[in-house]
N, C-alpha and C positions, 0 to 999 in steps of 0.2 A: 504494500500500500504506500508506495513512494509518491512524491508530489507529481501531479500531472504535468506533462511536457506539452509544448505547443505542437499542434497538429493542423497544418494548413497546406493547401495545394491549389492548383489552378481550378480544380473542380469546386472548391469552396474555401474561402479564406477570411480572416478577420484582421483589420488594421485599426489601431487606436491612435489618438493624438499624442500619447506618451505611454510610458510603461510603468511609472510609479505615481501613486496617488495617495491622498490622505482621506480619512473619513469626512464626509460632507462634500467632497469634490464631485464634479460631473465627469463621467467617462464618455467621451464622444469618439465615434469611429464609423467604419463602414464594414458591411459584409459584402464580399465580392466574389465573382466567378469570372475566370478568364478562359474557359473552354466553351466550345460550341455546345448548344443545347436547343432542342425544339420540344416544347412541352405544351400540351393543351391545358394543363392545370398544374400550377406549382405553388408551393408555400415556402416561405423562409421565416423561420422562428429563431430568436436569440434569447438565451437564458443567461442571466448574470447572478452568480451565487457564491457564497463563502461557506467553508466547512472546516471543522477541526477533526483530524483523523489520528487514530492510534493503531499500531500494529505490533504484536509481540509474538515471536516464535520461541517456544520453550522446549528444549530437548531433554528427554529423560530416557537414557539408554538408547534404544533404537526407535523410540517413538517421539514424534514432534507434535507438540500441541500449539495451535494457533489461536490467538485472542485478538479481537478487533473492537474498535469503537469509532463511531462517527456521529458528530453533532452538527446540525445546520446552524449557520450564523444569520443568514438571510437568503431570500430568493426573489428575483424579479424576472418577469418574462415579457417579451414583446413579439408581435408578428410584424415584420417589416415589408412583407410582400405576399400578395395572393392574386393569382390570375394566370393567363397564358404567358409563357416565357420563351423568347426566341433570342439567342445570342449567336450571331454569325461567327464564322471562323476568324481567329486572331483579334476578336473584339473582347472588351471587358465591360462588364456591367456591375454597378455597385449600388448598395442601398444603405443610407445613413441610419444611425441609431444613437441614442444617448441614454445613460442611466445616472441617477444620482446615488452616490454611495451613502448608505445610512451611517449615522454616527455611532449607533448602539446596536447590539444584537436584537433581532426581531423577537419581541416578547410573545407575539402571537403563535410562535412555533412551540411554545412550552406551556405546561410540562409535556403534553402530547403523550407519546408512547415511550419516552425516554425513562430509563431507570435511574433513580437517585444513587443506587449502589455503584454506578459507573461514572459518577461525576464528582469532581473535587469541589464544585460550587453548588449552591441551592438551585433547584430547577423550577421553582414557582415563577410565574410570569413576571411578578413585580420585581423580584431579585434579578432575573435575567435581563429585563428591559433597562436596568440601570447600568449595565456593563457596557463599556465601550468596545467597539470591534477591536480584536487583537491584531497586531501586525503580522504580516506574512512571516512564515517561520518553517524551518525544516531541520530536523536533527535525527541522526541515525547512529546506532551503536550496536553492532552485531545483530541480535534478534529483535531489538526494540527500536521502534521508529515513531516519530511524532511529526505531524504536518498541519500547518494552518495555511490554507490556500484560498485564492479568489480567482474564479474562472469565468470567462466568457465562452459559451458554447452555442454554436450555430448549427441549424439543421435545414437542409434543402430537400424537400420531398417533391418529386415530379412524376407526372404521368404522361405517357405518350406511346403510340403504336402498341396499345394493348398491354403495356407493362408499367410498373412503377419502380422507382429507385430512390435511394436516400444517400445523401452526402453529409458528412459531419466535419466540423472544424472546432478546434479548441485553442484558446489563447489565455494563458495565465497572466494576471497583472499583479504587480507588487504593491502591497498596502503598507504604509509606514504610519506610526503614531507620532504626534507632536505634543510638546508641552506648551500650554498657553502662557506660561510664565517666562520672564527674561532668562537668558542663559545663567547657569549657576555660577556663583563666585565662592561659595562655601563648599570645599571638597572634603571636609571632615577627615583631615590627614591622620594616618597612623604613623607614629614616630617611633623609630627603632634605632638602636645603636649597636655597632659591630666592633668588638675589640680586636686589634691586630698590631703587628709590629713590622717594620722593615729594617734590614741590616745592610749597610753599604758604606764604603769610604766616600761615596758621592754625596753623602749627607753633610760632609764638612764644607763650610763656606769656601767658594772658589774652586771646588772640585766637582761641581754638578755635572759637567760634561766630560770629565776625565776618563781616559782609557785605563782600565784596571790591568795591572800587570799580572803575570801568572801567580806571583807570590800573594798579591792582593786577593785574587780569586780563591786561592787555597785558604787563606785566613777567613774569608767570608764564608766559604763552604763549611769549615769546621767551627764557625762561630767563635773565633778568637776574641778575647775581651778587648783587644785594641780596635776592633771594627765597631764603629758607632751603631747604636740601636735607637730607633725612634719608636716610641710607644704612642698609640693614638686610638681614638674611637671614630669610626665613620658613622655619622648621623644621617639617617635617610628618612624622608617624609614622603609617603605614598598615599594617594587619595583612596578613601573608602566609598566615595560617590563620584561617578563620572557620567558624562552625557554624550549621547550619540551625536557627533558632529565632526567637522574637519579641524576643529581646534585642537592644539596639542594637549596632551595629558600632563599636568604639572607634576614633576617629581623633583624634590629638593635634596641636595647633598651638601654636607660640610664635613671637614676633617677637624677634629678637636684633639690637639696634642696632649698627651699625658706626661707632663714634664717630670713628675716624680719617678717614673719608671724608664725615663729616657737617659741615655749615656750623658755623663756630665759634660763631655767635650762639645756636645751640640745642644745642650739644654738651653731653652729660650731662643734658639737660633731659628728664624723664620724658614719654613719649607714651602715648596710648591707641590700641589697635587693636581692631577688631571684625570679625566675619564678616558679610558682606552677602548672599551667596548661595553655594550649594553644589550641585554636580551630580555624580552618581556612577552608573556603570553596570557591569554584568558582561557580558563577552563570552566565550562558550563556543565551542570548536571540537572537533569529533568526527570520527574516521575511521569510515567504514562500508565494508563489503565485501560484494559480491554476485557472482552468476555467472549466465551464460546457458546453463547446462549444459556449459560449457567451463571455461576458465581464470578465476580470480578477477579482479575489477575493484574497485579501491579509489577512493573519492572522500571528500571531507570535507563536513561540514555544520556550520553555525554558527548561533548564536542570541545576540541581544543583549537584555539585560533592564535597563530603566531602574530604578534603585533610588531615586533622588531627583533631582528637577530643579526646585528651588524657591528662591525668595528667602526670607531669614530673616524679613522683614517687621518687625513691631513687637517681636519677640523679640530682645533685645540679647544677643548671644553674644560676650562679651569674650575677647580673645586676649592673654595676658600679653606685655608688651613690656619686656624687661629683659635685661641682660647676665649676671645672676646665675642661680643654679640655683633660686631661689625667687622667685615661686611656680612650681609645676610647670606644664607645658603644659596647655592647656585641652582637655578631651575634647569636641570639637565634635560628634563622631559621636553621643554620647549626648544632647547638648543639642538637636540637630535631629532626633533619633529616626531615625537612619539604620539601616534594617533590610533583611535579605535578602527578607523577605516570602515569599509562597507561590508566586511565579513562579520563584524560583531553582531551578536544576537541580543534582542531586547528581553527584558523580564517578561515571563509568560505566566498567566494564571487564568486558565479557562477550564472547560468541562473535563477533558480527559488528558490534559497536559499542564504541568505546572513546574516552574523553576524552583529548584531546591537550593542550589549553590552556584554562585558566580565568584571565581577566585582569580585574582591577579597575581601572577608569579613573575619574579624578575631576578636577574643576576647581573652584577656590575663588576667589571675589572678596571681597576684604577692604578695609577702609577705615582710614586714619590721617588725622586732621585733615580728615575728610570727603573725602579724595582716595582714589580707588579704585586698586587694583592686583590682578593676578590671578596665579595659579600653577596648574599642572596636572601630572599624572603618571599613571603606570600601573605595575602590577606583577602578576606571576602570583600566584594564590592557590590554596590547597587548601581545598575545601569539605567539611566533615565532616558526618555525619548528626547530627540533634538528639540530645541526651542523654536517656536514659530516666530518670535518677535524680532530676532536679530540674525544677520548673516552668519553662516556657519563658521567663518573665520574669527568671529568675535571672541575675545577672551579678556577677562578682567585682569588688568596689570597688577603685579604684586605690590603691596604697600610696603615701601622701604622703611617707613616710620614704625612699623610693627616688628619688633625683634623676634627671631625664632625662639623656640623653647630653650631654656638653659640646659646645660649638660646634666645638672643635678635633677631637673625635672624629667628629662628623658630616662635617667637611671631609675627614678622612682616609678615611672610608667612601666618600664621593662620588668621591674621586680614584681609589680602587681600582676602583670600578664604572664609571668614565668617565662619571659622571652630568653631564648638561648642565644647568646652573642657569639660572634665569630663563626661563620658558616662558609665553607668553601665549595659546597656541592649545590647544584641546582635542586630546588625542592622536588621531592618525589611525588608522583601522581598517586592519587587514591586508586587503589585497585578495585 
């Protein structure tokens, strides 16, 4: 029960003014035929409808059980032609149509014959009618699939020379939701700190770009006490709320030296830090429910979307390295153009599909004195629809007058959360 694909031909096709719409928009287009036909009586009907589908394959030994679910979101029908039809060779004839997309699920369809056991939401008409149409959506994981789709389906029925024939065409359209409020400026940041050290002769002032001799490299390898060590905490702020748009996702970083654990020879000596590479992904998990005409069966589907997996290259993204509150943390998310893109999936909560988890995972590799160190983390996020009020590139500038959290505040937050500092591995996925 995968999402329907477009099915059009010269015998019957559908064209629309665009491919992406919002609830309340008008879908305008034409039904067309570009093949010859002679019919004494023909009708052309077009149906516009939305539905939420679930499909689960469960295997037990040599037996596979299949569970399905389907809920209608709305349905509209029109007849765009009736009568004799003659299209000469190489000609094309078309018939216009238009539909207004409802803003909410059609309450008149519920409760109908739908079973409450197969739905995550109430099925009474009052509750259903208050729910906005969900955005187009498709997720698949092994035997579990969930799809929310909106389809235009046309049918040409014709009679001639003592026989009748039927041609069909299907065109999916993409529906997106929008937030009537201005773009968000409060990202509800999760603040974490990662303890680490770097060891190098290049930490000494004036030797930042020095070539290390074989002797220097051996001393560094064995951790000889004469090789300076810089101890520090990498502070990272990652949003817990993001919005579907082309605007960058803000991610802030700063390095806070720990002078008490730093070699005396370089204590209080300013150092420079920069970002070398950054990797980020979103993992979604959804519950789907279906039935085999009996009791409901629930499974989960998941999808992972890579947002960025790239080296910074020649672009120097500096990270402040200081114990004070100035300068503020660097917004590396904006600097490296970290965006959700068009692959990100919205939050879903409908009859037989619901979002359970959305997790943003990241890994950063940074450098101090040309020595690399890494940090990684993950946190749950809420993904909001794009704002309708402002262009997608809009973004609230950071307030330089508001200082970032102090290191002591970060430590207290980490202790409350039981956060484990210093991680060199990319977060493992939930199995």
